[in-house]
SEROPA-430881 format. One line per 8 residues: number of its first residue (from 0); their letters; for each residue x, y, z of C-alpha. Coordinates in Angstrom, 3 decimals, always signed. Layout:
N
NUM> A> X Y Z  ...
This chain:
321
0> GSPDLKAA> +4.128 -14.321 +6.766  +5.435 -10.858 +5.916  +7.562 -10.833 +2.724  +8.904 -7.342 +3.667  +10.035 -8.395 +7.157  +12.102 -11.273 +5.761  +13.840 -8.961 +3.248  +14.273 -6.190 +5.865
8> KEVADYLG> +16.094 -8.572 +8.259  +18.353 -9.863 +5.429  +19.243 -6.190 +4.467  +19.910 -5.202 +8.021  +22.283 -8.188 +8.454  +23.946 -7.370 +5.198  +24.539 -3.659 +6.105  +25.289 -4.391 +9.818
16> TVHHELHF> +22.580 -2.036 +11.116  +20.777 -2.315 +14.394  +17.407 -3.953 +13.503  +14.035 -3.591 +15.120  +10.957 -5.656 +14.302  +7.322 -4.958 +15.173  +4.898 -7.922 +14.992  +1.103 -7.230 +15.211
24> TVQEGIDA> -1.923 -9.392 +14.868  -4.658 -8.746 +12.390  -7.030 -8.142 +15.356  -4.715 -5.571 +16.755  -4.719 -3.777 +13.454  -8.556 -3.907 +13.269  -8.787 -2.589 +16.810  -6.736 +0.508 +15.708
32> LEEVIYHI> -8.885 +1.279 +12.600  -11.095 +3.883 +14.128  -8.164 +5.797 +15.676  -6.304 +5.500 +12.380  -9.170 +6.907 +10.272  -9.752 +9.757 +12.775  -6.014 +10.798 +12.412  -5.545 +10.292 +8.667
40> ETYDVTTI> -8.946 +11.852 +7.809  -9.766 +9.757 +4.751  -11.946 +6.824 +3.752  -9.755 +5.788 +0.804  -9.298 +1.955 +1.030  -5.638 +1.596 +0.055  -4.629 +4.521 +2.281  -6.329 +3.020 +5.319
48> RASTPMFL> -4.869 -0.431 +4.647  -1.377 +1.015 +4.634  -1.793 +3.650 +7.323  -2.764 +1.120 +10.014  +0.568 -0.708 +10.043  +2.416 +2.573 +9.672  +0.384 +4.000 +12.617  +1.319 +1.176 +14.852
56> MSRKIKSL> +4.955 +1.223 +13.672  +5.146 +4.956 +14.399  +4.074 +4.391 +17.939  +6.770 +1.807 +18.435  +9.459 +3.986 +16.847  +8.424 +6.883 +19.012  +8.672 +4.647 +22.113  +12.251 +3.905 +21.197
64> GVKMVLSG> +13.092 +7.585 +21.539  +13.464 +8.223 +17.803  +12.160 +11.625 +16.565  +12.698 +11.471 +12.845  +12.606 +8.741 +10.133  +13.339 +8.587 +6.499  +10.669 +7.176 +4.272  +10.491 +6.231 +0.618
72> EGSDEIFG> +7.303 +7.866 -0.552  +7.441 +9.207 -4.076  +9.748 +6.713 -5.732  +7.007 +4.624 -7.277  +5.149 +7.675 -8.549  +8.295 +9.198 -10.094  +9.703 +5.969 -11.577  +6.521 +4.076 -12.427
80> GYLYFHKA> +7.134 +1.468 -9.825  +3.657 +0.112 -9.230  +2.933 -3.152 -10.836  +0.183 -1.836 -13.095  +2.864 +0.140 -14.914  +3.738 -3.191 -16.615  +0.763 -2.584 -18.747  +1.729 +1.016 -19.836
88> PNKKELHE> +1.234 +0.945 -23.633  +3.948 +3.508 -24.402  +6.282 +6.048 -22.841  +3.897 +8.982 -23.245  +1.134 +7.248 -21.309  +3.612 +6.226 -18.611  +4.912 +9.664 -18.230  +1.417 +11.205 -18.025
96> ETCRKIKA> +0.472 +8.684 -15.378  +3.515 +9.448 -13.277  +2.555 +13.134 -13.408  -0.994 +12.338 -12.303  +0.383 +10.226 -9.465  +2.847 +12.855 -8.289  +0.260 +15.610 -8.283  -2.083 +13.417 -6.104
104> LHLYDCLR> +0.512 +12.384 -3.546  -0.965 +14.687 -0.936  -4.243 +12.813 -1.142  -2.702 +9.339 -0.778  +0.908 +8.335 +0.197  +2.143 +11.589 +1.540  -1.217 +12.007 +3.575  -0.597 +8.556 +4.990
112> ANKATSAW> +3.076 +9.143 +5.829  +2.513 +12.572 +7.256  -0.504 +11.900 +9.391  +0.246 +8.377 +10.537  +3.634 +9.493 +11.914  +2.395 +12.895 +13.183  -0.306 +11.207 +15.308  +2.641 +10.075 +17.511
120> GLEARVPF> +4.755 +13.180 +17.208  +7.135 +11.575 +14.819  +8.583 +13.350 +11.758  +8.866 +11.555 +8.429  +11.226 +12.994 +5.779  +10.941 +11.894 +2.164  +14.235 +12.148 +0.157  +12.734 +10.976 -3.074
128> LDKNFINV> +10.558 +14.099 -3.112  +13.409 +16.591 -2.895  +12.583 +19.064 -5.589  +15.964 +18.917 -7.289  +15.691 +15.142 -7.390  +12.167 +15.210 -8.850  +13.367 +17.670 -11.575  +16.257 +15.290 -12.507
136> AMDLDPEC> +14.116 +12.153 -12.484  +11.263 +13.681 -14.426  +13.532 +15.083 -17.029  +14.630 +11.552 -17.924  +13.437 +10.063 -21.135  +10.368 +8.037 -20.050  +11.555 +5.241 -22.253  +14.136 +4.249 -19.487
144> KMIRRDLG> +11.220 +3.964 -17.015  +9.288 +1.527 -19.393  +9.114 -1.983 -18.071  +10.652 -4.167 -20.739  +10.897 -7.879 -19.874  +12.558 -8.641 -23.128  +15.460 -6.416 -21.965  +15.353 -7.590 -18.353
152> RMEKWVLR> +13.984 -4.299 -17.155  +11.545 -4.515 -14.244  +9.595 -1.722 -12.400  +11.963 +1.173 -11.297  +14.779 -0.429 -13.327  +16.571 +2.898 -13.805  +16.732 +3.506 -10.128  +17.821 -0.082 -9.205
160> NAFDDEKK> +20.457 -0.062 -11.881  +21.969 +3.193 -10.532  +22.805 +1.208 -7.357  +23.926 -2.001 -9.045  +27.630 -1.971 -8.300  +29.388 -5.308 -8.940  +32.531 -4.367 -7.029  +30.980 -2.865 -3.974
168> PYLPKHIL> +27.277 -3.859 -3.913  +24.933 -1.584 -1.906  +22.509 -4.436 -1.521  +22.254 -8.229 -2.284  +21.333 -8.589 -5.929  +18.061 -10.409 -5.295  +16.905 -7.688 -2.915  +17.963 -4.866 -5.264
176> YRQKEQFS> +15.832 -6.531 -8.009  +13.063 -7.769 -5.819  +9.499 -7.277 -7.180  +7.559 -4.293 -6.050  +5.479 -5.061 -2.936  +2.951 -2.426 -1.780  +3.149 -1.602 +1.849  -0.250 -2.961 +2.789
184> DGVGYSWI> +0.637 -6.233 +1.063  +4.266 -6.329 +2.309  +3.179 -6.560 +5.982  +1.640 -9.929 +5.299  -1.088 -10.997 +2.850  -3.244 -12.046 +5.794  -3.606 -8.348 +6.658  -5.801 -7.282 +3.746
192> DGLKDHAN> -7.672 -10.667 +3.726  -8.415 -10.133 +7.435  -9.758 -6.642 +6.840  -12.069 -7.883 +4.148  -13.359 -10.668 +6.402  -13.941 -8.168 +9.159  -15.880 -5.829 +6.769  -17.943 -8.772 +5.443
200> AHVSDSMM> -19.059 -9.509 +9.033  -20.162 -5.973 +9.646  -21.701 -4.919 +6.334  -24.645 -6.845 +4.989  -25.674 -7.320 +1.295  -28.866 -5.163 +1.900  -26.500 -2.351 +3.152  -24.542 -2.603 -0.068
208> TNASFVYP> -27.738 -2.547 -2.139  -28.721 +0.796 -0.581  -25.163 +2.178 -0.532  -25.908 +4.688 -3.338  -28.780 +6.165 -1.309  -26.857 +6.332 +1.939  -23.638 +7.654 +0.381  -24.503 +9.303 -3.015
216> ENTPTTKE> -20.983 +10.863 -3.316  -18.148 +8.537 -3.816  -20.486 +5.585 -3.289  -18.582 +2.559 -1.785  -18.425 -0.364 -4.167  -17.130 -2.995 -1.644  -18.014 -3.904 +1.875  -14.585 -2.895 +3.035
224> AYYYRTVF> -14.969 +0.572 +1.546  -18.489 +0.864 +3.128  -17.133 -0.062 +6.453  -14.427 +2.628 +6.299  -16.883 +5.177 +5.093  -19.190 +4.540 +8.198  -16.320 +5.094 +10.509  -15.177 +8.273 +8.624
232> EKFYPKNA> -18.743 +9.751 +8.634  -18.938 +9.185 +12.456  -15.989 +11.522 +12.928  -16.472 +13.758 +9.946  -20.219 +14.065 +9.021  -19.925 +17.385 +7.070  -20.086 +17.241 +3.264  -17.075 +19.466 +3.042
240> ARLTVPGG> -14.942 +16.711 +4.717  -16.476 +14.029 +2.473  -15.538 +15.875 -0.640  -11.800 +16.122 +0.288  -11.430 +12.384 -0.520  -10.954 +11.408 -4.112  -12.800 +8.480 -5.710  -12.883 +6.485 -8.894
248> PSVACSTA> -11.753 +2.881 -9.831  -8.190 +1.671 -9.083  -6.026 -1.373 -9.685  -2.810 -1.808 -7.691  -2.911 +1.955 -6.745  -3.476 +3.125 -10.430  -5.479 +6.147 -11.314  -8.884 +5.654 -13.020
256> KAVEWDAA> -7.282 +6.533 -16.354  -4.754 +3.640 -16.084  -7.432 +1.111 -15.385  -8.152 +1.385 -19.158  -4.716 -0.117 -19.921  -5.985 -3.733 -19.420  -9.602 -4.888 -19.971  -9.190 -7.695 -17.403
264> WSKLLDPS> -8.700 -5.120 -14.670  -12.263 -3.869 -14.759  -13.352 -7.239 -13.347  -11.135 -6.962 -10.296  -10.940 -3.353 -8.992  -8.823 -3.569 -5.962  -5.937 -1.250 -4.887  -3.779 -4.219 -3.720
272> GRAALGVH> -0.799 -4.957 -5.800  -2.112 -8.596 -6.033  -4.896 -7.208 -8.308  -2.260 -6.731 -11.007  -3.227 -10.002 -12.741  -0.449 -11.629 -14.674  +2.155 -9.415 -13.025  +2.324 -9.966 -9.252
280> DAAYEEEK> +3.897 -13.289 -8.276  +1.099 -13.867 -5.752  -1.783 -12.325 -7.806  -5.383 -12.978 -7.098  -6.943 -15.709 -9.281  -9.048 -14.307 -11.979  -12.680 -14.787 -11.814  -12.469 -15.441 -8.090
288> APASVDPV> -13.182 -13.221 -5.169  -9.892 -11.699 -3.932  -10.607 -12.390 -0.272  -9.314 -15.913 -0.158  -6.956 -16.758 +2.734  -3.262 -17.594 +2.101  -3.078 -21.393 +2.481  -0.133 -21.081 +4.822
296> LENAFHPP> -2.424 -19.124 +7.107  -5.676 -20.979 +6.398  -6.316 -21.680 +10.080  -5.757 -18.101 +11.123  -9.360 -16.909 +10.688  -11.306 -19.831 +12.236  -13.369 -18.450 +15.119  -11.437 -18.907 +18.359
304> AHGESTLV> -12.715 -21.126 +21.049  -14.045 -19.545 +24.288  -11.207 -17.868 +26.084  -8.816 -18.149 +23.127  -7.355 -15.296 +21.014  -6.729 -15.379 +17.338  -3.190 -14.722 +16.552  -2.001 -14.114 +13.039
312> KSAVPAAA> +1.652 -13.423 +12.517  +2.071 -10.296 +10.403  +4.651 -7.559 +10.466  +5.301 -4.119 +9.256  +8.517 -3.550 +7.282  +11.010 -3.124 +10.069  +12.780 +0.191 +10.638  +16.533 -0.031 +10.719
320> V> +17.343 +2.716 +13.247
């Protein structure tokens, strides 16, 4: 059910590149969680959600004999590509938010990309974070980064438009203008839903009630966050390690400041892109818990009979090597 995998295959066919796909089950991802948290050294929810598929993919890439990969970290921070930027009230607020996001990259996306790949001796290079490119992109008038549906401008429009060549198209038009999909969502919506189900089975309501006493700093507000925190504390029990991880509310990877852009977001604080209510094509339903299972995969989480395994098709965005 991975939307990224379908798009990656289409792009590889269009460009004529050698295409590799990695499929993993939700259970395989869950089994890797402790090792992932040990390597990436964080208990941040969205970072762990995305690091696990990247960790598994890095192992596969390394096994193919590849030593270096190119990765797209930084583009969403520089160009306002996350779906919550649809709610940016003006260009000043948008620019200030992109600055906050860029300055925190080492705590989130770059931490993930660096440590999930380094765990397997793989090197990730990030062309969007070339300093000259950053200077050019951040010197642009923020108005051209504003998402304007009335003008047909979606997220990262200025970057997409730069590669919109009618005579010699770089990509199929519907791929070039495809809606932003966060990595942890793009591997298949069943992945995040499966993580939440797993956490719900291991963290009780009473544990959540006492969360502020057990973890007074950056107190986890969801069972999923609580579960990751317990694993992190097992490996890194010192307060100094605990304080290296930022906290605060977030919607679709926003900073705490950007949550103020839409009052409805305060009711559904989740770093998934599907929490961008009224923006994401497959957004969570308002007023409902976001852990509902995709109807296409509704049978995926039924407890397996004795001797059977639960297989859920999910995939990381494939690397075209």
